[in-house]
FIFIZA-924568 format. One line per 5 residues: for each residue x, y, z of C-alpha. Coordinates in Angstrom, 1 decimal, padded with zeros to 4 digits. Each point is the difference from the previous one (the first is absolute). Layout:
BEGIN
X,Y,Z; ...
END
This chain:
BEGIN
-004.2,019.4,035.8; -001.5,001.4,-003.2; -003.6,001.1,-000.2; -000.6,-001.6,-003.4; 000.9,-003.7,-000.7
000.1,-001.6,-003.4; -000.2,-003.8,000.0; 001.1,-002.4,-002.7; -002.5,-002.8,-000.5; 001.7,-003.3,-001.0
002.4,-001.2,002.7; -001.0,002.8,002.4; -003.8,-000.1,000.6; -000.7,-003.3,-001.8; 001.8,-003.3,-000.5
-000.7,-000.3,-003.7; 002.9,-002.2,-001.1; -002.1,-003.1,-000.7; -002.3,001.7,-002.5; 002.8,001.9,-001.7
002.2,-003.0,-000.4; -002.8,-002.2,-001.3; -000.9,002.7,-002.6; 003.6,000.4,-001.1; 000.3,-003.8,-000.4
-003.2,000.1,-002.0; 001.3,002.8,-002.3; 003.4,-001.7,-000.5; -001.6,-003.3,-000.8; -002.2,001.7,-002.6
003.2,001.4,-001.6; 001.7,-003.4,000.0; 002.4,000.9,002.8; -001.3,-002.1,002.9; 001.7,000.5,003.3
000.4,-003.3,002.0; 001.1,001.7,003.2; -002.6,002.6,001.2; 002.3,001.2,002.8; 002.1,001.7,-002.7
-002.9,002.2,-001.0; -000.1,002.0,003.3; 001.9,002.8,-001.8; -003.3,000.8,-001.8; -001.5,001.2,003.3
000.2,003.8,000.0; 001.8,001.2,-003.1; -001.9,001.0,-003.2; -001.2,-003.1,-001.8; 001.1,000.6,-003.6
003.5,001.0,000.8; 000.3,-003.0,002.4; -001.2,-002.4,-002.7; 002.5,001.4,-002.5; 002.8,-000.2,002.5
-000.8,-003.5,001.4; -000.9,-001.8,-003.2; 002.0,002.0,-002.5; -003.1,001.2,-001.8; -000.3,002.8,-002.5
-002.2,003.0,000.9; -002.8,-001.4,-002.2; 000.3,-003.4,001.7; 000.1,001.7,003.4; -003.3,001.7,-000.8
-001.5,-003.3,-001.1; 001.2,-001.6,003.3; -001.8,002.7,002.0; -003.2,-000.7,-002.0; 000.2,-003.7,000.9
000.8,000.8,003.6; -003.1,002.2,000.3; -002.1,-002.7,-001.7; 000.3,-002.1,003.1; 000.6,002.7,002.6
-003.3,001.9,-000.6; -002.1,-003.1,000.7; 002.1,-002.1,002.5; 003.4,001.3,000.8; -001.2,003.2,001.6
-001.7,-002.0,002.7; 002.9,-002.4,000.6; 001.0,002.5,002.6; -000.3,000.8,003.7; 000.5,002.8,002.4
003.1,-000.2,002.3; -001.1,-000.7,003.6; -000.9,003.2,002.0; 000.0,002.3,-003.0; -003.7,001.1,000.7
000.9,000.7,003.6; 003.1,002.0,-001.0; -002.1,002.1,-002.4; -002.6,000.6,002.7; 002.7,001.1,002.4
001.4,002.4,-002.5; -003.4,001.5,-000.7; -000.7,000.5,003.7; 003.3,001.9,000.1; -001.2,002.3,-002.8
002.4,-001.3,-002.6; -000.9,000.5,-003.7; 000.4,-003.2,-001.9; 000.4,-000.7,-003.7; 001.0,-002.9,-002.2
002.7,000.4,-002.8; 000.4,-003.3,-001.9; 001.5,-000.8,-003.4; -002.9,-002.4,-000.5; -002.8,001.3,-002.3
-002.2,002.4,002.1; -003.2,-001.9,-000.9; 001.4,-003.2,001.6; 001.3,001.9,003.0; -003.4,001.4,000.8
-001.7,-003.4,-000.6; 002.4,-001.7,002.4; -000.3,002.6,002.8; -003.8,-000.1,-000.3; 000.0,-003.9,000.0
001.9,000.1,003.3; -002.3,002.8,001.4; 002.9,002.5,000.6; -000.5,002.4,-002.9; -001.7,002.6,002.3
003.2,000.5,002.0; 001.7,001.7,-002.9; -000.5,003.6,-001.2; 001.7,-000.8,-003.4; 000.5,-003.3,-001.8
002.5,000.3,-002.9; 001.3,-002.6,-002.4; 001.2,-000.3,-003.6; -002.2,000.2,-003.1; -001.1,-003.1,-001.9
001.5,001.4,-003.2; 003.5,-000.1,001.5; 000.2,003.6,001.1; 001.2,000.9,003.5; 001.8,-003.3,000.8
003.1,001.5,001.6; -000.2,000.3,003.8; 001.1,003.6,000.0; -002.8,000.8,-002.5; -002.6,-001.6,002.2
001.3,001.9,003.1; -000.1,003.3,-001.9; -003.6,-000.6,-001.0; -000.9,-000.8,003.6; 001.6,003.2,001.2
-001.8,002.0,-002.8; -003.4,-001.4,000.8; 000.5,000.8,003.7; 001.4,003.5,-000.8; 003.2,-000.8,001.8
002.6,000.8,-002.6; 001.3,002.8,002.1; -000.3,-001.8,003.3; 002.2,-003.1,-000.6; 001.5,000.2,003.5
-003.5,-001.0,001.3; 000.0,-003.3,-002.1; 001.6,-003.4,000.7; 000.0,-003.1,-002.3; -000.3,-003.6,001.2
001.0,-002.8,-002.3; 001.7,-003.4,-000.2; 002.3,000.3,-003.1; 003.0,002.1,-001.0; -002.1,001.7,-002.8
-002.4,001.3,002.7; 002.9,001.5,001.9; 001.7,001.4,-003.1; -003.3,001.4,-001.3; -000.6,001.8,003.3
003.5,001.4,000.1; -000.2,001.3,-003.6; -003.3,001.8,001.1; 001.7,001.6,003.0; -001.6,-002.3,002.6
001.4,-002.3,002.6; -001.0,-003.7,-000.1; -000.5,-002.7,002.7; 000.7,-003.5,-001.3; -001.9,-003.1,001.1
002.1,-003.1,000.2; -003.1,-002.2,000.5; -000.8,000.5,-003.7; 001.8,-001.2,-003.1; 003.2,002.0,000.3
002.9,-000.8,002.3; 001.3,002.2,002.8; 003.3,000.4,-002.0; -001.9,001.1,-003.1; -001.9,002.6,001.9
003.0,001.3,001.9; 002.1,000.2,-003.2; -002.8,002.0,-001.7; 000.0,002.6,002.8; -003.0,-000.9,002.3
000.1,002.1,003.2; -001.4,-002.8,002.1; -000.7,-003.7,-000.5; -003.2,-001.5,001.5; 000.3,-003.7,000.6
-003.7,-000.4,000.7; -003.3,001.8,-000.3; 000.3,000.8,003.7; 003.2,001.9,-000.6; -001.9,002.4,-002.2
-001.4,001.4,003.2; 002.6,002.7,-000.3; -002.3,001.5,-002.7; -002.5,001.0,002.8; 002.7,002.1,001.7
-000.4,003.8,-000.1; 003.8,000.3,000.2; 003.1,-002.1,-000.1; 000.5,000.1,003.8; -003.1,-002.1,000.5
001.0,-002.7,-002.5; 000.9,-002.8,002.4; -003.1,000.7,002.2; -002.3,-000.2,-003.0; 001.5,-003.3,-001.2
-000.7,-001.5,003.3; -003.5,001.6,000.1; -000.9,-001.7,-003.3; 001.3,-003.4,001.3; -002.3,000.4,003.0
-003.0,001.5,-001.8; -000.1,-002.6,-002.8; -000.7,-003.4,001.5; 001.4,-003.1,-001.6; -002.5,-001.6,-002.5
000.2,-002.9,-002.3; 001.3,000.9,-003.4; -002.6,001.7,-002.2; -001.6,-002.7,-001.9; 000.2,000.0,-003.8
-002.9,001.7,-001.6; -001.9,-001.9,-002.6; -002.0,001.5,-002.8; -003.6,000.0,001.3; -002.8,-001.2,-002.2
-002.6,001.8,002.0; 000.9,002.5,002.7; -002.3,-000.7,002.9; 000.4,002.1,003.1; 000.9,-002.9,002.3
002.8,-001.1,-002.4; 001.2,003.6,-000.4; 000.2,000.5,003.8; 001.8,-003.3,000.6; 002.7,000.9,-002.6
000.4,003.7,000.9; 003.0,001.4,001.9; -001.0,001.0,003.6; -000.6,003.8,-000.7; -002.4,-000.9,-002.8
-001.8,-002.5,002.3; -000.7,002.8,002.4; -001.7,002.0,-002.7; -002.3,-002.9,-000.8; -000.6,-000.8,003.6
-001.0,003.6,000.9; -002.2,000.7,-003.0; -003.2,001.7,000.9; -003.5,-001.2,-001.0; -002.0,002.0,-002.5
-002.0,001.6,002.8; 003.2,000.7,001.9; 001.5,001.7,-003.1; -003.1,002.2,-000.4; 000.1,001.0,003.6
003.6,000.9,-000.3; -000.9,002.4,-002.8; -003.1,001.5,001.8; 001.2,000.8,003.5; 002.6,002.6,-001.0
-002.9,002.0,-001.4; -002.0,-000.5,003.2; 003.0,001.3,002.0; 000.2,003.2,-002.1; -003.8,000.4,-000.1
-000.2,-000.6,003.8; 002.8,002.5,000.7; -001.7,002.7,-002.1; -003.4,-000.8,001.6; 001.4,000.3,003.5
001.8,003.3,-000.9; -003.3,001.3,-001.4; -002.0,-000.9,003.1; 002.7,001.4,002.3; 000.1,003.4,-001.8
-003.8,000.1,-000.2; -000.3,-000.5,003.8; 002.6,002.7,000.6; -001.8,002.5,-002.2; -003.3,-001.0,001.5
001.3,000.7,003.5; 001.6,003.3,-001.1; -003.3,001.1,-001.6; -002.0,-000.4,003.2; -001.7,-003.4,-000.2
-002.3,-002.1,-002.2; -002.1,002.9,-001.0; 002.9,001.3,-002.1; 000.4,-003.1,-002.2; -000.2,002.0,-003.2
002.8,002.3,001.0; 002.2,-002.9,001.1; -000.8,-001.8,-003.2; 001.0,003.0,-002.1; 003.3,000.3,001.9
000.6,-003.7,-000.6; -000.5,000.4,-003.8; 002.4,003.0,000.0; 002.5,-002.2,001.9; 000.1,-002.8,-002.5
003.8,000.3,-000.4; 000.5,-000.4,003.8; -002.1,-003.1,000.0; 002.1,-001.3,-002.9; 003.2,000.8,001.8
-001.0,-001.8,003.2; -001.5,-003.0,-001.8; 002.9,-000.4,-002.4; 002.7,000.4,002.6; -001.7,-002.5,002.4
-000.6,-002.5,-002.8; 003.5,000.4,-001.4; 001.5,-001.0,003.4; -002.2,-003.1,000.3; 000.5,-001.0,-003.7
003.7,000.4,000.3; 000.1,-002.6,002.8; -002.0,-002.5,-002.3; 002.3,000.9,-002.9; 003.1,-000.8,002.0
-001.6,-003.2,001.3; -000.7,-001.1,-003.6; 003.6,000.8,-001.1; 001.4,-002.1,002.9; -002.3,-002.9,-001.0
001.2,000.2,-003.6; 003.6,-000.1,001.1; -000.8,-003.1,002.1; -001.9,-001.6,-002.8; -003.4,000.0,001.7
-002.0,001.8,-002.7; 000.8,000.9,-003.6; 003.4,001.3,-000.9; 001.9,003.1,000.9; 002.0,002.0,-002.5
003.3,001.5,001.0; 000.6,003.7,000.0; 001.5,000.6,-003.4; 002.7,002.7,000.0; -001.2,002.9,-002.1
002.2,002.8,-001.3; -001.2,003.6,000.2; -001.2,-000.1,-003.7; -002.6,-002.7,001.1; -001.4,002.2,002.8
000.0,003.0,-002.3; -001.7,-002.0,-002.8; -002.7,-001.2,002.5; -000.8,003.6,001.0; -000.2,001.2,-003.6
-002.1,-003.0,-001.0; -002.5,000.6,002.9; -000.3,003.7,-000.7; -000.5,-000.5,-003.8; -002.5,-002.8,000.5
-002.0,002.0,002.5; 000.0,003.1,-002.3; -001.0,-002.2,-003.0; -002.9,-001.5,002.0; -001.1,003.5,001.2
000.0,001.2,-003.6; -002.0,-003.0,-001.0; -002.6,000.5,002.7; -000.3,003.7,-001.0; -000.2,-001.0,-003.7
-002.8,-002.5,000.7; -001.8,002.6,002.3; -000.2,-002.6,002.7; 000.0,002.7,002.7; -003.1,001.5,-001.7
-001.8,-003.3,-000.3; 000.9,-001.1,003.6; 000.2,003.1,002.2; 000.4,-001.8,003.3; 003.7,000.0,000.1
000.4,003.7,-000.9; -002.5,001.0,002.7; 001.6,-002.1,002.7; 003.6,001.0,-000.9; -000.9,003.7,-000.1
-001.7,-000.2,003.4; 002.9,-002.0,001.5; 002.9,002.2,-001.4; -001.7,003.4,000.2; 001.9,002.3,002.3
002.4,-002.6,001.2; 003.7,001.0,000.6; 002.3,-001.1,-002.8; 002.4,-001.7,002.4; -002.9,-002.0,001.5
-001.2,-001.2,-003.4; 003.6,-001.1,-000.9; 000.2,-002.0,003.3; -003.4,-001.7,-000.3; -000.6,-000.5,-003.7
003.6,000.1,-001.2; 001.8,-002.1,002.6; -002.1,-001.8,002.7; -002.7,-001.1,-002.5; 002.4,-001.6,-002.5
001.9,-001.8,002.7; -003.2,-001.5,001.5; -001.4,-000.9,-003.4; 003.2,-001.6,-001.2; 000.3,-002.1,003.2
-003.5,-001.2,-000.4; -000.4,-000.5,-003.8; 003.5,-000.9,-001.1; 001.8,-001.1,003.1; -002.8,-002.2,001.3
-002.9,-000.5,-002.4; 002.1,-000.3,-003.2; 002.7,-002.2,001.6; -002.7,-002.3,001.6; -001.6,-000.3,-003.4
003.3,-001.0,-001.5; 000.2,-002.8,002.7; -003.3,-001.3,-001.5; -000.2,000.8,-003.7; 002.3,000.9,-002.9
001.8,003.4,000.2; -002.0,001.4,-003.0; -003.3,-000.9,001.7; 001.3,001.5,003.3; 000.8,003.3,-001.8
-003.4,000.2,-001.6; -002.1,-001.0,003.1; 002.0,002.3,002.4; -000.4,002.9,-002.4; -003.8,-000.6,-000.3
-000.3,-000.1,003.8; 002.1,003.2,000.2; -002.4,001.7,-002.4; -003.2,-001.3,001.7; 001.2,001.0,003.4
000.2,003.7,-001.1; -003.8,-000.1,-000.2; -000.9,002.1,-003.1; 000.1,-000.4,-003.7; 002.7,002.6,-000.8
002.4,-001.3,002.6; -000.8,-003.6,-000.9; 001.3,000.6,-003.5; 003.1,002.0,001.2; 000.9,-002.3,002.9
-000.5,-003.2,-001.9; 002.4,001.1,-002.7; 002.5,001.3,002.5; -000.4,-003.2,002.0; 001.1,-002.0,-003.0
003.1,002.1,-000.4; 000.9,000.0,003.7; -000.4,-003.7,000.4; 002.2,-000.6,-003.1; 002.7,002.3,001.5
-000.2,-001.8,003.3; 000.1,-003.4,-001.6; 003.0,000.8,-002.3; 002.1,001.9,002.5; -000.8,-002.1,003.1
-000.1,002.9,002.4; -003.0,001.8,001.4; 001.9,003.2,000.4; 000.1,000.6,-003.8; -003.8,-000.4,-000.4
-000.4,002.3,003.0; 002.2,002.7,-001.6; -001.9,-000.4,-003.3; -003.4,000.4,001.8; 001.2,003.1,001.9
001.3,001.5,-003.2; -003.3,-000.6,-001.8; -002.1,001.4,002.8; 002.1,003.1,000.5; -000.1,000.7,-003.7
-003.8,-000.4,-000.1; -000.3,002.5,002.8; 002.4,002.7,-001.1; 001.3,-000.7,-003.6; -002.8,-001.4,-002.1
-002.2,003.1,-000.3; 003.0,002.2,-000.8; 001.2,-002.5,-002.7; -003.5,-000.1,-001.6; -000.4,003.7,000.0
003.4,000.5,-001.5; -000.8,-002.1,-003.1; -003.5,001.4,-000.4; 001.6,003.3,-001.2; 001.7,-001.6,-002.9
-001.6,-001.2,-003.3; -000.4,-003.8,000.1; 001.4,000.3,003.5; -001.9,-002.9,001.4; 001.2,-002.3,-002.7
003.6,001.1,000.7; -000.5,-000.5,003.7; -001.3,-003.6,-000.4; 002.9,-000.8,-002.4; 002.6,001.2,002.5
-001.8,-001.9,002.8; 000.1,-003.2,-002.0; 003.7,000.6,-000.8; 000.7,000.6,003.7; -001.7,-003.3,000.8
001.8,-002.0,-002.7; 003.6,001.1,000.9; -000.2,-000.9,003.7; -001.7,-003.3,-000.9; 003.0,-000.9,-002.2
002.4,000.8,002.8; -002.1,-002.0,002.5; -000.9,-003.1,-002.0; 001.3,000.0,-003.6; 003.6,000.6,000.9
000.0,-003.0,002.4; -001.3,-002.4,-002.6; 002.6,000.6,-002.6
END
């Protein structure tokens, strides 16, 4: 089965007929065209509203637009919540996430309403992209919505990886026109005949039948249908969600789907959250301390005993990179185990939310590398321009002592590769992600960056590391994969080691060279930022 799955909303994820029909009745009554038989209005579930009003009631385009205004008049306050999840939808989404599927929503409903509904039912975090129409009437055709979803996920050239799931013929036809296959769901508002005629490749009679979506390939289809039937226990129909006056925790937990209940049940206390942030640092500090003690004892024995402490101490200072290598390597192995444990807990719903690996084309990886190098160089130029190394000499002295006389290959290994991997596991993979379980993403980015700066232990590196920490956390948060932030960190460190001085000396020979250098660096930051973030928002 496909790696990326686009879901329709009405009739596929949610049983929204009651709210839609009530709002259509309200709009028609306001126009003096009251419908006495609500069952005749089921044709409004799914298709674009204005066109359906015009077709059903024989309205002009202007009258159709007025009908949509009346419809939304009731829908935004009441109709949106006359809605319910189909039974076992949360369990299905959880199963798909566990099987590493990338999920998105593509609905003809206005995007603002789609997001509100998904958040109301506590399932928004399952989806990498949520796409709908615009309130001003743009992007109402299903094909347009699907194309926008593909564009936001950078999958225009990878359509064979994507599958649509919907309940009406326009879902199937929209998918086909975009070069996608579509699975139809007969438990929604369209009939099996309608879906087959439109060209659906498979018809699911129930949510359980959508278990085929968890299959890695077509041969395992039947097995996975049965696995979903066994994994998802029978429950009472999901109760209708009312609009809460005050959202108290007990009421929220009572009304949440099962995966969301787990997240509430397993929330940590404040002290527990703080401890979860602290102990990764203690692991790294402890590993470095043990490496220091072990090397010192070895040097002391080699020097001939306790009377040679000065000699052993000097050798230890000269071996700072070896201490760093042993400490970082040991800590990285331990931290990786905690990182994997966190990821499994997020998949199971025990703490916070996990984000799916977002497929990234080569241009994204290249953009990240350029952004990291340009940002690092800009910060180095700023540090030199502010004379921070002259004001705070500690970093220059320590780095000169640590790097002096060391083989280039060894510096690349320790500072350029092992160090970034260890720090990304600790600061982005564990600390930042755990902060996101607790506070808003913006706060998590800021706090993790500050901790990253403080942990470096001197003023110069505090400034540099804090700024880089912000960039790395944003990259990780936006792309959803730690590998991209690791690559960015490696690129920045290697450039600082071997490229930064050459770049600075190159521009010093040219009149106004520093200004030109800074302008180029800013440009090299802006262009990758556009590719990473701006392009996806359009």
